[in-house]
N, C-alpha and C positions, 0 to 999 in steps of 0.2 A: 868200725862201730857205725850202726845206722843212725839216722837222725832221730833226735828225741821226739816222741810222739805224745803230746798231751793236748787238752782242749786249748784252744785259742791259737792266734797266729804264731807261727814258730819263732819268727824273730822277736816277738814280744816275750817269749818264753826265755830265750837266750839273753835278751836285755835284762830281765829280771834276775837271771843267774849272776850276771856281771855286776848288776846293781847291788845284789846281796853281798857279793865279795868286796865291793867298794865300802859298803856300810859297815861290814865286819872288820875292816881295816886290813883285809887280805891284800888289797891294792890301794895304799894310802894315798892321801893327796899329794900331788906333784909327781907321782910314780907313773911310769909309762904304762899304757894299756897293752896286754899281750898282743903280738902280732896277729893278723888275720889267719895265717896258717896255724898258729898255736890255739887260737880260739876255735877254728875248725875242728882240730883234732881233740881238743878238750871236750866239746859239746857235741861232736859228731854231725856237724851241720855244713851245709854248703857255704861258699865264699859270699853269695848275694845275701843269705840269711844273716851272716856275720856283719856284713855292711849295713844291712837295715837296722840291725840291733844297736850297732855303734852310733848310727845316725839318730836313732831314737834318744839314746843317752846324751848325744850332743844337744839335742833339742831341749832336753831337760836341764841342761847346764852342768851335768856331772862330768862330761868329758869335753875337753878342748883340744883343738888341733893347733900344734905349733908348726908352722911352715918349715919344711926341710928336716923335721925331727920325728913327726908322728903325733899319735894321739896320747894325751896324758890325762890322769884324773885331776879335775879341777881343783886347785887349792881354794879354800873358803877364806877370803881376806877379810879382815876387820873392815868395818865401814871407815871410808876415808874422809868423810865430812860429818861433823857433828853440828847439827843445826839447832841453835839456841832458840827456843820458842818463846822466851820470857819477854815481857814488855815492861820497860822502865819508864818512869814519868817524873818530871819536875814541873809541878804546876800544870800548865797546859802544853808542855813540850814532851813529846814522847820518843822512845827509842827502842827499836827491836834489836836485841843483842845479837851480833853476828851478821847483821845485814851488810855491813861494810865489805864482807868477803865476796858478795855477789855482784857480777857486772852484766849489764844487758847484752844479749847476743844480737838483738835487733830492736828496733823501735817498738814501743808498746802499741797494741792494737785496741783502740777504744771503739765501742759500738753499742747500739741498743739490742736488747734481747728480751725474752720473756721468762717468767718463773716456770720451772717444770714441775713434775709430780714429786721430785726429790727436794729441789731448792725452794719451792713454794712454802711448804710447811716449816722449813728451817727458818724462813724469814717471816712466817706468820702471814703469808700471802696465798691467794688462790692461784692455781695453775693458769698461766697465760697472762698474768699481770705484768706490766712493762717494768723493765729494769735497765739501768745503765751498767755497762761492763767494760772491763779492760783486761786484756791478757798480756802477761810479761813472760818472756823467755830469758832466763838468767843462767850464768855459768860461774863457776869457781875456776879462774885461770890457772891455778896451781895444780888442780887435780883433773880438770876437764869435766867434772860433774855438772850435769845440766838440772835445772829446775823450772817447772812450769808454775806460774802464780796467776790466779784469776781473782778479780774483784767484782763483786755484784752489789749494785747500790739501788735499793728501792726508790721509786720516784718520790715517795713521802720523805725519805731521809734527804734526797737532794734539794727539796724544796726549802728555799730561804738560806740555803748554805753555799750555793754556787757550785756544788759538786756535779750537777748536770752538765756544766760547761767544762769541767776538768776532772772527769772520771780516771784520768791516767795520773792522777797525783799519787804520790807515795803513800803507802798505808799509814805511816807516822804522820804525815801531813794531813791525812784525812782525819785521823784521831783527834789531832789539835783543832781541826775545824769544828768537829762535833763537840769537843769540850768547850770551845768558844761559844757554841750555840746554847750551852747550858747543861749538856749531858754529863752525868757522872758515869764514866765508862767502866765496864767489866766485860771479861771475854770468857767464852767456853769453847772448847775445842775437842773434836773427836778424831781418832787416827785408825785407819784401816790399811790392810794390804791385800792386793788383788792382782790378777792377771792383767797386764796392760791392754788397752785397746790399740788397734793398728796405728792410729795417729800418735798416740803417746809413745809407742815403741819407736817410731820413726824420729820424733822430735827429741826424745830423751836419749836416743841412740842406745836402746836396749837390746840384749840377746833375747831370743825366743822364750828362754826359761827364767828371765828375771821378773820378779814382781815389782810393782810400783807401790810406793808409800803414798797415801792419799789422806791428807789432813783437811778438815773442815773447820774454820774458825768463824765463830759469830761474835761480833761486837754488840754489845747490849748497852742501852741507855739507862737513865735513872729509874725509870718505870719498868725496867727489864725488857723493854721493847727491842726486837732485833733491828738493828740499824744497818747492818753491813755483813756480807758473807765473803770470806776469803778461802780459796782453795789452793792448796799446794800439792804438787806432784813431782815425786823425784825417785830415782832408782833405790830399791830396797837394799841392794848389795853395795851401794856407793854412799849411803847416807844413814845417819841415826838421828833421832830427835831427842833434845834434852829440854827438861822443863824445871822451873822453880816452883815448889809446892809449899803453900803456906796454909795453916789449918783455919777452916771456917768455924764459926760457932756451932756447937753441936745443938740439934734441935732440943726443945724443952723437955720432951718425953724422954729422950736418951739421957740427958743430964740428970733427971730424976731417978733413973735407974742406976746411974753410976755410984 
């Protein structure tokens, strides 16, 4: 049989055929991928084409190589870490549930930076305005999962609180400082998944095909002013996020229609 001839790179066509077989369950998770010779015969292609196709599927995370055994369809594991994002408080004492699981990999890095086109609007600042920042790299020693945590503190928040001298304080300690300063705190958070940047891939020890979960939490004060921004980044296939959801009061117009 001659090589299949269709538009596009030939190895991509073969990769698509193998991908369809995996998706359809013809080659289930954990099963070995047919040998190079079997794939060559099945699709009528050369060995380099088969190798390029398998390499493409490896980069997508569909196939993994087990040393000494060969290529297998990657099993899709359940997330190994459930990260509870709820904040508990007793007076001016705060606790982020689940924080005790995480241990620092290295000393936190505190520095000064500026608001970007993304973080500026989130904090109600213009791009280029000065911020205090601190980066944490944490790990769960039981699973090896790594987590990147960043805190951004506007200068206006730091004034009168001492946070400019201690931007590497734990988030719960920062919450307590802000509450002591008279703020009634509440939080908003967004969550997204995306392809990791090279530095995130290296730091979090991700494979090429693994997405990163990226959360952005804003701490708001009594007047809804954005006081603090926290970013959390973690492997999407090693963690899931959990939230406690309590109902807000419905807007007056909505209540009237009920």
